[in-house]
C-alpha positions in Angstrom: 115.1 76.3 78.8 113.2 76.6 82.1 111.5 79.9 82.5 113.1 80.2 85.9 116.5 80.6 84.1 115.2 83.7 82.4 116.2 86.6 84.8 113.5 89.0 83.8 110.8 86.4 84.3 112.3 85.1 87.5 112.3 88.6 89.1 108.7 89.2 87.8 107.7 85.9 89.5 109.3 86.9 92.8 107.6 90.3 92.6 104.2 88.7 91.8 104.6 86.2 94.7 105.3 89.0 97.2 102.4 91.1 95.7 99.9 88.2 95.9 100.9 87.4 99.5 100.2 91.0 100.4 96.8 90.9 98.6 95.8 87.7 100.4 96.8 89.1 103.8 94.8 92.3 103.1 91.7 90.2 102.4 91.7 89.1 106.0 93.6 91.8 107.9 91.5 94.7 106.7 88.1 93.3 107.6 89.5 92.2 111.0 90.8 95.7 111.6 87.3 97.0 111.0 85.8 94.4 113.3 88.3 94.5 116.1 89.2 98.1 116.1 86.1 99.9 114.9 83.3 97.5 115.9 82.0 97.3 112.4 78.8 95.5 111.6 78.6 92.5 109.2 77.1 94.7 106.6 79.9 97.2 106.9 82.5 94.5 106.6 80.8 93.1 103.5 80.8 96.6 101.9 84.5 96.9 102.8 85.3 93.7 100.9 83.2 95.0 98.0 85.1 98.3 97.9 88.2 96.5 96.5 86.1 95.5 93.4 84.6 99.0 92.7 87.7 100.1 90.8 87.1 97.2 88.3 83.7 98.5 87.5 84.9 102.1 87.2 88.3 101.7 85.6 88.4 98.1 84.3 88.0 99.0 80.6 90.2 102.2 80.4 92.9 100.5 82.5 93.9 98.5 79.4 94.3 101.5 77.2 96.3 103.3 79.9 98.6 100.3 80.4 99.4 100.2 76.7 100.4 103.9 76.7 102.9 103.4 79.5 105.9 101.2 80.1 104.6 98.0 81.8 107.3 97.9 84.4 106.5 101.5 85.4 102.8 100.5 85.9 103.8 97.6 88.1 106.1 99.8 90.2 103.5 102.5 90.7 100.9 99.9 91.5 103.0 98.4 94.2 104.0 101.8 95.6 100.4 103.0 95.8 99.3 99.9 97.6 102.2 100.1 100.1 101.4 103.7 100.9 97.7 103.1 101.2 98.1 100.2 103.6 100.8 102.1 105.5 98.2 104.8 106.3 96.3 102.3 108.5 98.8 101.7 111.3 99.8 105.4 111.3 96.2 106.5 111.6 95.6 103.9 114.4 98.7 105.2 116.3 97.4 108.8 116.0 93.8 107.7 117.0 92.5 108.8 113.5 91.4 105.4 112.2 87.8 105.4 110.9 85.7 103.3 108.7 85.6 105.8 105.8 89.4 105.7 105.9 89.4 101.9 105.6 87.0 102.2 102.7 89.4 104.5 100.9 92.3 102.2 101.6 90.4 99.2 100.2 89.5 101.2 97.1 93.2 102.2 96.6 94.4 98.7 97.1 91.8 97.4 94.6 92.8 100.0 92.1 96.5 99.1 92.4 95.7 95.4 92.1 93.7 96.0 88.9 96.5 97.9 87.2 99.2 95.4 88.4 97.3 92.4 87.1 96.6 94.0 83.7 100.2 95.1 83.3 101.7 91.8 84.5 99.6 89.8 82.0 100.4 92.2 79.2 104.2 92.3 80.0 104.7 88.5 80.2 104.7 87.8 76.4 107.5 90.4 76.0 109.7 88.5 78.5 109.2 84.9 77.3 109.1 83.1 74.0 105.8 81.7 72.8 106.7 78.1 73.7 107.6 79.3 77.3 104.3 81.1 78.0 102.4 78.2 79.3 105.1 77.3 81.7 105.4 81.0 82.8 101.7 81.3 83.4 101.8 78.0 85.3 104.5 79.4 87.6 102.5 82.6 88.2 99.3 80.6 88.9 101.3 78.5 91.3 102.4 81.6 93.3 98.7 82.7 93.3 97.6 79.3 94.8 100.5 79.4 97.3 99.4 82.9 98.3 95.8 81.8 98.7 97.0 78.9 100.9 99.5 80.8 103.0 98.2 84.4 103.0 94.9 84.1 105.0 96.4 81.8 107.6 99.5 84.0 107.9 97.4 87.1 108.1 95.2 85.6 110.8 98.2 84.6 112.8 99.7 88.1 112.5 96.5 89.7 113.6 96.3 87.4 116.6 100.0 87.8 117.6 100.8 91.4 116.8 97.4 93.1 116.2 95.6 94.1 113.1 97.5 97.4 112.4 100.9 95.7 112.6 99.7 92.9 110.3 98.6 95.5 107.8 102.0 97.2 108.1 103.7 93.8 107.3 101.3 93.6 104.4 102.4 97.0 103.2 106.0 95.8 103.4 105.2 92.9 101.1 104.4 95.4 98.4 107.7 97.2 99.1 109.5 93.9 98.6 107.7 93.4 95.3 108.6 97.0 94.2 112.3 96.3 95.1 112.4 93.1 93.0 110.7 94.7 90.1 113.6 97.2 89.8 115.7 94.3 88.6 113.3 93.2 85.8 115.0 94.0 82.5 113.2 93.2 79.3 111.5 94.6 76.2 108.8 97.0 77.2 106.8 98.6 74.4 104.3 101.4 74.5 101.8 102.7 72.0 103.5 105.4 69.9 101.9 108.8 70.3 101.2 109.0 66.6 99.1 105.8 66.8 97.0 106.8 69.8 93.3 107.6 69.5 90.9 109.1 72.0 90.4 106.9 75.1 86.9 106.0 74.1 87.9 104.8 70.7 90.8 102.7 72.1 88.5 101.1 74.7 85.9 100.4 72.0 88.5 98.8 69.7 89.6 96.5 72.6 86.1 95.5 73.4 85.3 94.8 69.8 88.4 92.8 69.4 87.4 90.5 72.2 83.7 90.3 71.3 84.4 89.5 67.6 87.3 87.2 68.1 86.3 83.5 67.5 88.6 82.3 70.3 88.4 85.1 72.8 84.6 85.5 72.7 83.9 81.9 73.9 86.6 82.2 76.5 85.0 85.4 77.8 81.6 83.7 78.0 83.0 80.7 79.8 84.9 82.9 82.3 81.8 85.0 83.0 79.7 81.9 83.7 82.3 80.1 85.8 83.2 83.2 87.9 79.5 83.8 88.5 79.1 80.3 89.9 82.4 80.4 91.9 81.4 83.7 93.5 78.3 82.0 95.0 80.4 79.1 96.2 83.1 81.4 97.8 80.4 83.5 99.5 78.7 80.5 101.0 81.5 78.0 101.7 82.1 79.0 105.3 78.4 79.2 106.0 77.8 75.8 104.4 80.7 74.2 106.4 79.5 75.7 109.7 75.7 75.5 109.5 75.1 72.5 107.1 78.1 70.3 107.8 78.6 71.4 111.4 82.4 71.9 111.1 84.4 73.8 113.7 86.7 76.7 112.9 89.8 74.5 112.8 88.2 72.0 110.5 87.0 74.7 108.2 90.5 76.1 107.9 91.9 72.6 107.1 89.2 72.1 104.4 89.9 75.4 102.7 93.7 74.7 102.8 93.1 71.3 101.2 91.1 73.1 98.5 93.9 75.5 97.8 96.3 72.6 97.7 94.4 71.4 94.6 95.3 74.8 93.0 99.0 74.1 93.7 98.7 70.7 92.1 97.0 72.3 89.1 99.9 74.8 88.7 102.4 71.9 88.8 100.7 69.8 86.2 99.4 72.5 83.8 102.8 73.3 82.3 103.7 69.7 81.4 100.1 69.0 80.3 100.2 72.1 78.0 103.2 70.6 76.2 101.6 67.1 75.7 97.8 67.6 75.4 96.2 69.7 72.6 95.3 73.1 74.0 91.6 73.0 73.0 90.8 69.6 74.6 92.9 70.4 77.6 90.9 73.6 78.2 87.5 71.9 77.8 88.7 69.0 80.0 89.7 71.4 82.8 86.1 72.8 82.7 84.8 69.2 83.1 87.2 68.7 86.1 86.1 71.8 88.0 82.4 71.1 87.2 82.8 67.6 88.7 84.4 69.2 91.8 81.5 71.7 92.1 79.0 68.8 91.9 80.7 67.0 94.8 80.2 70.0 97.1 76.4 69.7 97.6 76.8 65.9 98.0 79.3 66.3 100.9 78.3 64.9 104.2 81.3 66.1 106.2 84.8 67.6 106.0 86.3 64.9 103.7 83.7 65.3 101.0 83.8 69.1 101.2 87.6 69.1 101.0 87.6 66.7 98.1 85.2 68.8 96.1 87.1 72.0 96.7 90.4 70.3 95.9 89.0 69.1 92.5 87.5 72.5 91.8 90.8 74.4 92.4 92.7 71.8 90.4 90.5 72.3 87.4 90.3 76.1 87.8 94.1 76.6 87.8 94.7 74.3 84.8 91.9 76.3 83.0 93.5 79.6 84.0 96.9 78.6 82.7 95.6 77.4 79.3 93.1 80.2 78.9 95.6 83.0 79.7 98.2 81.5 77.4 95.7 81.3 74.5 94.7 84.9 75.0 98.3 86.1 75.0 99.2 84.2 71.9 96.0 85.2 70.1 96.3 88.9 70.7 98.6 91.3 68.8 101.0 93.2 71.1 99.4 96.6 70.5 96.0 95.2 71.9 97.4 93.2 74.8 96.5 95.6 77.5 93.0 96.3 76.3 92.3 92.6 75.7 93.4 91.8 79.3 91.5 94.7 80.8 88.3 93.8 78.9 88.5 90.1 80.0 89.3 91.1 83.6 86.3 93.5 83.5 84.1 90.6 82.4 85.5 88.1 84.8 85.5 90.2 87.9 82.3 92.0 87.0 80.3 88.8 87.6 81.8 88.2 91.0 79.6 90.5 93.1 76.6 89.6 91.1 77.1 85.8 91.7 77.8 86.3 95.4 74.7 88.5 95.8 72.3 86.2 93.9 73.7 83.1 95.6 73.1 84.7 99.0 69.6 85.8 98.2 68.6 82.3 96.9 69.6 80.5 100.2 66.5 81.5 102.1 63.9 80.2 99.5 65.9 77.3 98.1 68.4 76.1 100.8 72.2 76.2 100.6 72.6 72.8 99.0 70.2 73.7 96.2 72.2 76.9 95.6 75.4 74.8 95.3 73.7 72.5 92.8 72.7 75.6 90.7 76.3 76.8 90.9 77.5 73.4 89.6 74.9 73.6 86.8 76.2 77.0 85.7 79.8 75.6 85.8 78.6 72.8 83.5 77.0 75.4 81.1 80.3 77.3 80.9 81.7 74.5 78.8 79.2 75.1 76.0 80.8 78.3 74.5 84.3 76.8 74.0 82.9 73.4 73.1 80.9 74.8 70.1 83.6 77.1 68.9 87.0 76.9 67.2 88.6 76.5 70.7 87.6 72.8 70.6 89.8 72.2 67.6 93.0 74.0 68.8 95.9 71.6 68.7 99.0 73.7 69.7 99.9 76.9 71.4 101.4 78.8 68.4 100.9 82.5 67.5 100.4 81.5 63.9 97.5 79.1 64.6 95.8 81.4 67.2 96.1 84.7 65.4 95.2 82.9 62.2 91.7 82.3 63.7 90.8 85.9 63.0 
């Protein structure tokens, strides 16, 4: 049965799509508000973007334990409500002439905190809504909505800012979280929590979750691969606009088209990953997806113009989305329900924790090495990310079954 015929999943998918659209609009509208309304400097805008990642460093690990103690749907609802309220403050403050940069930093922090808890809860809730054999298709649908949001969100946010001003665009963004909240009210499914009698201190529960990931023969290599690949992608994402403008001499319109083509590769990856998961053994499929996005990363520094750059990004996003679908499905099936939140939070902490590091190091290396050399280094790190799963039990995985994956312990 198609996962879209499962009412609980269908409503979760609608809510996730609204939420992701809001997140992508925020990524553009909030910095533009700082630039256009408060005359912020480039450094201040960069710090504003970084403020959304600070909650991951502060609360990334305990988030999993907290999510396990609470009903998942409640966490999703509170996360949406918090982000809607935080963003709603911006147009109100602007109307009252109270908008300041410190206020925008606080809003960015609140949005990042809400996104952290929403993502951990959503990934932990999904296995309770779908059967094991439906998880790959469900994750593919969710990745598809993420790719669609990455494709439509920034362009829609830019158009909103241009047509109706940054504060109104942020208000529309807040309403997307209200829409997500409303749809989540109709999600009905099994929603477990850790019984009070089984709870330990927060520190012990966090430690148990980290040890589970680090010692697991399947999750450990996936975590290493994620950390390496995200480190490389962060450098590429930080430099892609500069590379397109300064090295390839592309105009703003051409850059927008190139980035859209890249995100279209993610949409294709979401479309094919579900069927591929049912036909190709999961281990080889995961390793093959790493080879695909590494090949795309190697095309980027070879690009001589818009076509080559767009092709490289298209292949990168194609491989990344297939990898994400397979990897997330393996994690969910390999993890006992009582550890699901802590597993997701630990891996999210590892994955997102390397993003600011990769972006910073990539930027610092441009001056001494040149931007193409940095992109080659990023491609090399992508290639290295295959080693951990290649030389682990991941390579031999044949099917997505709870028995096979949890039997790897």
